[in-house]
C-alpha positions as CSV (number, residue, x, y, z in Angstrom):
1,M,39.1,126.1,19.3
2,R,35.5,125.3,20.1
3,A,34.8,125.0,23.8
4,L,34.1,121.5,25.1
5,I,31.4,122.7,27.5
6,P,27.8,122.4,26.0
7,F,25.2,124.9,27.1
8,A,23.0,122.0,28.4
9,A,25.7,120.5,30.8
10,I,24.2,119.3,34.1
11,P,25.7,120.8,37.2
12,Y,27.3,118.2,39.3
13,R,28.7,118.3,42.8
14,T,29.4,115.2,44.9
15,F,27.6,114.6,48.2
16,P,29.4,111.8,49.9
17,T,27.7,112.6,53.2
18,I,24.5,114.3,54.3
19,P,23.9,115.9,57.7
20,V,21.2,114.4,59.9
21,G,21.1,116.3,63.2
22,P,24.6,116.0,64.8
23,F,25.5,113.1,62.5
24,R,26.6,112.7,58.9
25,I,25.3,109.8,56.9
26,H,27.4,108.2,54.2
27,T,25.3,108.4,51.1
28,F,26.8,105.5,49.3
29,G,26.0,103.1,52.1
30,L,22.6,104.7,52.5
31,F,21.6,104.2,48.9
32,V,23.1,100.7,48.7
33,A,21.0,99.7,51.8
34,L,17.9,101.3,50.3
35,G,18.5,99.5,47.0
36,I,18.8,96.2,48.9
37,L,15.6,96.8,50.8
38,V,13.6,97.8,47.8
39,G,15.0,94.9,45.7
40,V,14.1,92.3,48.4
41,W,10.6,93.8,48.8
42,C,10.0,93.5,45.0
43,F,11.4,89.9,45.0
44,L,9.2,88.8,47.8
45,R,6.2,90.6,46.3
46,Y,6.8,88.6,43.1
47,A,7.0,85.4,45.2
48,R,3.7,86.1,46.9
49,R,1.9,86.8,43.6
50,R,3.3,83.5,42.2
51,H,2.3,81.6,45.5
52,L,5.9,80.6,46.2
53,D,7.4,79.9,49.6
54,V,8.1,83.4,50.8
55,D,9.9,82.4,54.0
56,L,12.2,80.1,52.1
57,L,13.0,82.7,49.5
58,A,13.6,85.3,52.2
59,R,16.4,83.1,53.5
60,L,17.8,82.8,50.0
61,A,17.7,86.6,49.6
62,T,19.7,87.0,52.8
63,W,22.4,84.7,51.6
64,V,22.5,86.4,48.1
65,I,22.8,89.8,49.7
66,V,25.5,88.9,52.2
67,L,27.7,86.8,49.9
68,G,27.0,89.1,46.9
69,L,28.2,92.2,48.8
70,L,31.3,90.3,49.9
71,G,32.0,89.1,46.4
72,S,31.4,92.6,45.0
73,R,33.8,94.3,47.4
74,L,36.4,91.5,47.1
75,L,36.6,91.8,43.3
76,F,36.8,95.6,43.6
77,V,39.7,95.5,46.0
78,V,41.5,92.8,44.1
79,T,41.3,94.6,40.8
80,R,42.3,98.0,42.4
81,W,44.7,96.7,45.1
82,S,47.2,99.5,44.3
83,D,44.6,102.0,45.4
84,F,44.9,100.7,49.0
85,K,48.7,100.5,49.3
86,D,48.8,103.4,51.7
87,D,45.9,102.3,53.8
88,R,45.1,98.6,53.7
89,L,42.3,98.9,56.3
90,S,40.4,101.2,53.8
91,A,39.7,98.0,51.8
92,F,37.0,97.3,54.4
93,A,35.4,100.8,54.1
94,I,32.5,99.7,51.9
95,W,30.4,102.8,52.9
96,Q,32.8,105.0,51.0
97,G,32.0,103.4,47.7
98,G,33.6,100.6,45.7
99,L,31.4,97.7,44.7
100,Q,32.0,95.6,41.6
101,F,28.8,94.4,39.9
102,S,30.6,91.4,38.3
103,G,31.7,90.0,41.7
104,A,28.1,90.2,43.1
105,F,26.6,88.8,40.0
106,L,28.9,85.8,39.7
107,V,28.7,85.0,43.4
108,S,24.9,85.3,43.2
109,I,24.8,82.8,40.4
110,G,26.7,80.3,42.5
111,V,24.3,80.8,45.5
112,I,21.2,80.5,43.3
113,W,22.6,77.3,41.6
114,W,23.2,75.7,45.0
115,F,19.8,76.7,46.2
116,A,18.1,75.3,43.1
117,R,19.9,72.0,43.5
118,R,18.7,71.7,47.1
119,H,15.1,72.8,46.3
120,P,14.1,71.3,43.0
121,E,10.4,72.1,43.9
122,V,11.2,75.7,43.0
123,S,11.3,76.4,39.2
124,G,14.7,77.8,38.3
125,L,13.4,80.2,35.8
126,E,10.6,81.4,38.1
127,L,13.2,82.0,40.7
128,S,15.4,84.0,38.3
129,D,12.4,86.0,37.2
130,G,11.7,87.1,40.7
131,I,15.4,87.9,41.3
132,V,15.7,90.2,38.2
133,F,12.4,91.8,39.1
134,G,14.0,93.0,42.4
135,L,17.5,93.4,41.0
136,A,16.6,96.2,38.5
137,P,15.2,98.7,41.0
138,G,17.9,97.8,43.5
139,L,20.6,98.6,41.0
140,A,18.9,101.9,40.0
141,I,18.8,103.1,43.6
142,G,22.4,101.9,44.2
143,R,23.6,103.9,41.3
144,I,22.5,107.1,43.1
145,G,25.1,106.1,45.7
146,C,27.7,105.9,43.0
147,I,26.7,109.4,41.7
148,S,27.0,110.8,45.2
149,V,30.6,109.8,45.7
150,G,31.9,110.5,42.1
151,E,32.4,106.9,40.9
152,H,32.3,105.4,37.4
153,L,33.4,108.6,35.7
154,G,34.5,109.0,32.1
155,G,36.4,111.5,30.0
156,R,35.4,115.0,28.8
157,T,32.4,115.3,26.5
158,T,30.0,117.6,24.7
159,F,27.2,115.2,25.1
160,F,24.0,117.0,26.3
161,L,23.8,114.7,29.4
162,G,27.4,115.5,30.3
163,W,28.0,116.5,33.9
164,K,29.8,119.8,34.7
165,Y,31.9,119.1,37.7
166,L,31.5,121.9,40.3
167,G,33.6,120.4,43.1
168,G,33.5,117.9,45.9
169,V,35.5,114.8,46.8
170,T,35.4,112.0,44.2
171,R,36.5,108.4,44.3
172,E,37.9,108.8,40.8
173,P,39.8,111.8,39.3
174,V,37.8,114.2,37.2
175,V,39.5,114.8,33.8
176,G,40.0,118.5,33.5
177,G,39.2,119.3,37.1
178,V,36.5,121.8,38.3
179,G,34.5,123.2,35.5
180,A,35.1,120.2,33.1
181,V,32.1,118.4,31.6
182,I,32.5,114.7,31.8
183,H,30.7,111.4,31.2
184,N,29.1,110.1,34.4
185,T,28.2,106.5,33.5
186,A,26.4,106.0,36.8
187,I,23.7,108.5,35.8
188,Y,23.6,107.0,32.3
189,E,22.9,103.6,33.8
190,L,20.3,105.0,36.2
191,L,18.4,106.6,33.3
192,L,18.6,103.4,31.2
193,L,17.4,101.3,34.2
194,L,14.2,103.3,34.6
195,P,12.5,102.1,31.4
196,L,13.7,98.5,32.1
197,I,12.1,98.6,35.5
198,A,8.8,99.9,34.0
199,L,8.9,97.1,31.3
200,L,9.6,94.4,33.9
201,W,6.7,95.6,36.0
202,W,4.4,95.7,33.0
203,L,5.4,92.2,31.9
204,E,4.9,90.9,35.5
205,R,1.4,92.4,35.7
206,R,0.5,90.7,32.4
207,R,1.7,87.4,33.8
208,V,4.0,86.6,30.9
209,P,5.2,83.0,30.7
210,T,8.0,82.0,33.1
211,G,11.5,83.0,31.9
212,W,10.7,86.1,29.9
213,L,11.5,88.5,32.7
214,T,14.9,86.9,33.0
215,V,15.4,87.2,29.2
216,T,14.3,90.9,29.2
217,F,16.8,91.7,32.0
218,L,19.7,89.8,30.6
219,L,19.4,91.3,27.1
220,W,18.6,94.9,28.2
221,Y,21.0,95.3,31.1
222,G,23.7,93.2,29.4
223,T,23.5,95.6,26.4
224,Q,23.4,98.8,28.3
225,R,26.2,97.9,30.7
226,F,28.4,96.6,27.9
227,L,28.0,99.9,26.0
228,T,28.4,102.3,28.9
229,D,31.6,100.7,30.1
230,F,33.3,101.9,27.0
231,L,32.9,105.4,28.5
232,R,34.5,104.7,31.8
233,A,37.9,106.1,32.3
234,Y,39.3,104.1,35.2
235,D,38.1,100.5,35.0
236,R,40.7,97.8,34.4
237,I,40.9,96.7,30.7
238,V,41.8,93.2,29.6
239,L,42.0,92.6,25.8
240,G,40.0,95.7,25.2
241,L,37.2,95.0,27.6
242,T,36.4,95.5,31.3
243,G,35.6,92.6,33.5
244,A,31.9,93.7,33.6
245,Q,31.8,93.6,29.8
246,Y,32.9,90.0,29.7
247,V,30.1,89.2,32.2
248,C,27.7,91.1,30.0
249,L,28.7,89.1,27.0
250,G,27.8,86.0,29.0
251,M,24.5,87.6,29.9
252,L,23.7,88.3,26.3
253,I,24.6,84.8,25.2
254,T,22.5,83.3,28.0
255,G,19.6,85.6,27.1
256,A,19.8,84.6,23.4
257,V,19.8,80.9,24.3
258,L,16.8,81.4,26.6
259,V,14.9,83.1,23.9
260,V,15.4,80.1,21.6
261,R,14.4,77.6,24.4
262,L,11.4,79.6,25.5
263,T,10.2,80.1,21.9
264,R,10.6,76.4,21.1
265,R,8.7,75.5,24.3
266,R,5.9,77.8,23.4
267,L,5.6,76.3,19.9
268,S,5.9,72.7,21.0
269,P,3.0,70.4,20.2
270,A,2.4,69.7,24.0
271,D,1.8,73.4,24.5
272,T,-0.3,74.1,21.4
273,N,-2.7,71.2,21.8
274,P,-5.9,71.8,23.9
């Protein structure tokens, strides 16, 4: 029988903590925090370049971060409640890993909708462009935290980007144990986010019309996350799809509707006449 381990397998050992002097830093919490800081910096940079109210949007960013983290953790705990039956307090140990993108995304939509209702002077699409401009690099850095603790793992594979598990504590079981080559969807997402980040920065530098950064993110990330979730081995499935995949379908539909609206706006007589 042909071996499952390809010659190009990437060595993989988890690193849930790193030593810093007499202390050990939890890498998941570290990279989530770094992702938030970089994401907010990119968002506010976008706001300054578009001459928006930076102080106002900084307050919005604070609410999105706080409530988004709470929503993300809450959904993770609710959907995996059985994992905490022996230690209920560990449900609060966010630094050990365990955030659900769907929870953060849905809560953030609610916060942004509330903000847009209270501040009609800020264009909704311009606001969403700034948010996705910061969200993409923030997600990429956060995925390094997922890689560090062994989260979002899949089954065994011969794919050339498969990761050969060499040991270390993981949040999810490794199919086949030490020496097995598995899908690590966190690294797949990280690799797919890098060209998206580059594209968003290029579009922003070219000052594309308002709304197209949002469209680009929704269609790109919605597609990549929908596809990579099929490789995950431990996410809850409802009618054949994960919760995140249903959110991604909503992202793709919204992105397609925005494409139609933005294209019609661009071709409307009001925009084409001098």
